[in-house]
N, C-alpha and C positions, 0 to 999 in steps of 0.2 A: 367571357366579357366580351363587349365589342367588339370586333376582328379590327376595323380603323380605328378603335381611343387603343386599344394593344397595340399597334403598331406607332402610332407617336409616342406611345409613351416606352415603349423599344428604343425609339428615335432619339429621344427627351434625354434618356439616361446612359444611348449607349456615346449621346455626344460631349454629354458632362465626365463618360467616366475617360471619352480617348486625352479631354481637355485636364483633367486632375493631370492623368499620366501620363499625357506630355512631360508637365511642368514638375511630377516628383524623379520620371527618370532622368530630364534634363537637366536638372538637378545638380541628382546623383552623378553624372557622367562629371558634370563641371564639375564637382568639387572633387572625385579622382584625376580630373587630370590639370585642378587647379595645384595640390597636390603635389601629384608625378615632374611640377612644371614650376615650383620653386626655387628660384637660386639658396642656396644654402651659401655657397661662399662668404666667408667674412661680414654676416652679418650683424646688425648695430645692436647694439647692449638691450638684450630681453626679448628679441624673435630668433626664430626660428630659420626662417626665409622672405622673399618679398620675390614681388614677380611684376613686371610692368606688361601692359596689352592697349591695343588700340581697338575699337570696335565702333563701330556707328558717326562713326566721326571724331570721336573721343579716346585723349587719351587714361587712363586706368592705372594706379600705384596701389596693390596687395601689398598686406604685410599678413605674416602668422606669426602670433605668439607662444615661447615659453609656453606660458603659462596664460598668463593676461596682463590686457594693457592696466597701468597703475589706475588707474578709476575704469571701476565700470561703466560702459555708455548706458542711457539712459534705456535707448531705443538696439537690441538688441533683436532680430529676426534669429526666429527657430524656426526652421522646415519638417516641419512635421505634418501641414493641415492637407498640401497633398498627398502625403499616403495615408491618412483618415479615409478622403473624401475618395482615394482610387478603389478603396476596397470598398467602402458602402453601397460606392456606385455602382463597381464589380457584381457585389450579393443582392442586390435591386435588382440589377439584368440577371444574374445569374435566377427569380423567381420567375420575372416576367419571362423570359423566353423558355429555358429548361423546366423550370416547375412546374408551370400554370397549365405548361404542353409538354407533358411528360411523356406521352403516351405518344408523342408525333417523336418526339429530340431527344428522349434521354431514355428511353427504354428498349433494348434491346429483342429484336421480334425473336421470339422463340424461347426468349430465357424465363418465360414465366411468373417472373412479377409482373405484380403492380403499380400503378400510380404511383399512391401514395409509401410504400416502403422501396419504389426507387427513389424519392426523394427522401426517405430517412438513412437513405444511404449517403446522397449527396450531402447532408448535414451534417452525420457523422463519420462520413471523409474528410471534412475540412478541422474538426474538432481534431480529431482524432491527430492528424496529423501536424499540429501545432502541438500538439500535450509529449507527441514521438520523437518529435525535431527537439524543444526546447530540453524532453527528459537525457537526448543524448549532446547536449553541446553541453550538457553541466553534471553530465559524465565524466569517468577520467577520461574520454572521446579529446574532452576539449582541447585539454594539455598536449594536445597530437596533432595542428591542426587540417593535416594534408589526411591522415585517418580520419581524421573525423568528415572531413568532408568526399572521399570514396565510399563511409560505410552512407553518408548521407544522401548520398547520389546513387545507391545499390537497394535503399529504402524506398524511393521516390521511383526509380526503379518494376520494385514490387507493389507498389501504390500502380501504376500505370497499367500492370497486367492483371490485377484483380479487378482493376475497374472495365477493364475491357469487356470482361468475364461475363456482368453484371449490366453495362449500358451503352448503348451504343460508337462508335467508334468518334461520333463524331460527341457525344454527353460523357465520355469518361475522359478524350485530351482536353475539355472545357474543367471538363473538374482536377487533375493533374494542375489544371492555369490557377486555379482560383484557391488549390493546394500551396503553391509554393505564394499564392501574392495574402492567401493568408498569415504563411509564416515569416511572409517582407515585413508585412504591415505586424502582425504579433514583434518583430525584431526592433522596431520603432518605436512599437507601443511600451514596452515591458520592459527594455532593455536598452534601446539608444538614447532615450528622454530620460530615462530615471536618472542615466550613468551623468546628462550634462546637465541636469538637475541638482546633481549631486556638488557637480562641479566647481557650478556656478554661486552654489550655496556656501560650498569653504571658500572663496573668493569671497563672498563679501563677507565670510564670519573670519576671513585670516585664520581657516585651520589647517592641517593638510587635510587632502582631499583623497578617497578610497582610490585606492592604486589597483584595485580589482576590475572596478568597474568599467573604466574607462577601458580597460581592454579588454570583457565581454565584450565591448559597444564595438570595438574596432573586431573583432570574429566575426562580429552578427552582421554589419556595414559589410565585410567585406563577402560575406553566406550573398547579401543582399544583390553585390553589384556582382558578380556570378549568377545570376538567377533572369535575370536580368534580360538576359535575349533570349531560353529558352519560352521564358511567357509570352513574350514581343511574337512567336513564333504559332506558340501555341494560340495568340489573339486572332490571327488572319489562317489558322488553319485550317476552319470548316471553309476557305474556300478554293481546298484542293484534299478532291477524298480519294485521290491514290494516294495518302499518307494515313489519313483517318481507318480509309476503308477497307485499308491493309489487312490480310490476313494478321503479318505479324507489325500491327499498327502500335504495336507497346516496346516493339526495335526498335521503329522508325525512332519512334521519338526520342526516345535514348541514343540513338544517335546522332538527331540536329543534335538535342542537347547538348553533349558531348559535343560537335563542332562549334556548337554556340560557345561554347566553355574557352574553347582553345583562341577563338577569335579575341571572348571580353581579355584572356589572357593577355594576349601579345599586345593590346592596346593598354592595359594596366603596367606593363612593364618596361614596354619599348623606349621609351624615353630615360632612361638607367643603363639599358642594354637590349642588344639584338640578338642576343642569346637566345630567344622567344622566336624568331623571325619565321619559323620553322612550320611556328603553329597553322600560317595565314593560311598558305600550300596542302599541306597537310588536312585539315579543313574544308576548303576546296576539293581536293583528292577523295577526302573520305564523302561529302555529299553530290557524287558524279555517280562513286564509286557503289553508293547507296543506292541511287535514283537502277540503275544498273543490275546488283544483285536484290533489290526485288519486284525487277519487269517484269522477269515471266513467272512469278506467282503473284502479281496483279495483273497481268495478261495471261488469264490462264486460259488454251486456245479451245474456242466452246463445241459442243458433242457436234456433231453433221446433222443435218436431219433430219436423216435415214432413219437417226438411233431414236428419234423420237417420235414415239407411236402416238397420243394425241394431247392436246391442250385444250382446256378447259376455261370455256366460256362464259361465265354467271353459272345456271344450269344446265349451259350445252356443254360437250363433252365431241373435237373433232378429232376427227380418227386423222391418222398419217397421209389417209388417201388424201384425205382436205386439208389438213396443213398446205403442202406444197405441188404445185402443176406439176403436171407429168414431164416435164422437163428438171425437173427437182429445185427448180429456182418457188421464193419466195413471195407470191404475191402480197402489192400492197395490201388489200383489202384485209390481210388478218392481223397485218403487223396496225391497220390502223383501228383496227378492235381494241386491238391490247392495250395501244397509249388509252383512243378514249374512254376505257372502261378501267386500268391503272395511272392515268399520270394526269390525265382531263379534269378528274375534281379537283384538283389543285390548281394545273401548269394550262387555264383556260384564259381569257377576258372574263370570261363570270362565273368565277369558280365555284364549285355546290357544296367543300368544304366547309364547316364552319367556323375552322381559326383563322380563315384565309378571308379575305377583303377579295386584294389582286394576289395574278400570279408570283409566285416566291422568286424570284432574283430576275421577274420581267419575259419567262422561258413562257408561251403559249402555243400550244399544242394543239388548236382548231384543224389547222385547213391542213393538205400534204406538204404546201408549199413550206406550212413556220415547220413542221417535222422535217422536209427537209433539212432549213436550215438551221437546224438544233442538231443535226447527226452525232456529230463529233462530243455532246452533251449528252445524251442520249445513251450510246455503248458504253461510256468510263460513269457512269450515274448507276445501268440498271443491269451491264452486259458485264464490264471492270471488276466493281468497287461492288454491285448489285449494294449500295446505301440508299437510294432510292427503290419505289419509295418509301419518302421518311417513317421511319416501324414500320414499313410492309403495311401501311392499315387497310391497303387495298386490296388485298392477299396476292400480288405478282407471282409466279409460277418458276419455280425454275427451268420449267418446261419456257414456258415464255419471254427467258430467257434468253435463249438456249436461240427461241425462233428470230427475234430483234437481232443476235447476234449474227446469224443465219446470211440472214437479210442484208446485215450492213457489211459481210462477208464478200456476196456477191454484187457491192454494189447501189444499198439502199434504192433501189428504182423505187416510185414514186408512180409512174403509170399500172 
């Protein structure tokens, strides 16, 4: 597909995905807040509670019925389309970005799998993720919500580990997010909506509703609520290569998900009790600890250039003597040659890679000055996390990464 049209298609789908996603998450958070803030003291007959609020210059009075009003309203709003369109646009975005360009964004360098196989693994992970989740929820574990939650979390961690073995870190993260998103929308479509339809039908027909359906719907709704923040992190994770690019990327994802769940639990319970107030500082401390614990692995010291016996550029192999100056410093000419051959295929004012019409993220590395300005990005992406070049399509070698790291350690001089 034409790169220009692909970029605009990406933009359009991503924009709609954000809009409907915000609507879905906003509605979910609002109703949790509403439920937790209902005034349940001496409600009038037939009510569970009520709430007064002011917003946008207006005063609102909301009431929750124990079952239903004496007469059902003609217009009853159902919160479902936000969820459905969030998933639909998410799957379309997954296809446009990761499946149409699997060799760039999805396949891990050296994994030995081709693009078609990677796409099939990705699709299978979404389907199997929902099937396994649903089976676990319908098993005897469903009667013990806490134990079920722990098992489900461990299953997602196992999925994250497995996906990082075949996909790039970025591709693995987005597929864990897609699995969670599929679980969440599956809960809405297959469990929550049927339970609500059963309730409305029972009220209209004046029969006793099936009590098991609302209970299942409530459990799935709680799962969706706690899964929201981990999904939001995954949505922005491709901006932070120190997470998905780490050797322990799956553990980092697991840790950040735990912290997200702790934060969500505090906001879910703070109106009734402050006994979970500890979760906020615990999550903050955990995040700081995770950053420090992973830094020695994400920032391994590069080998000194004296240990580099040769560096290959195209068909030319440079010896150790050619790599460094007599005083041991790395000449910029060697760094520039590496960058032009390995990076500027995409990161140029005029990219030559067929998938890009403009430089990704606006990073251009055509001139020494542009390279100097982007040194922090270059070392983070090529030396620290090794997530660039994407899919290592230009075959940057470990020796070249060492060379860049040593050049940066020496001050990244361009003269």
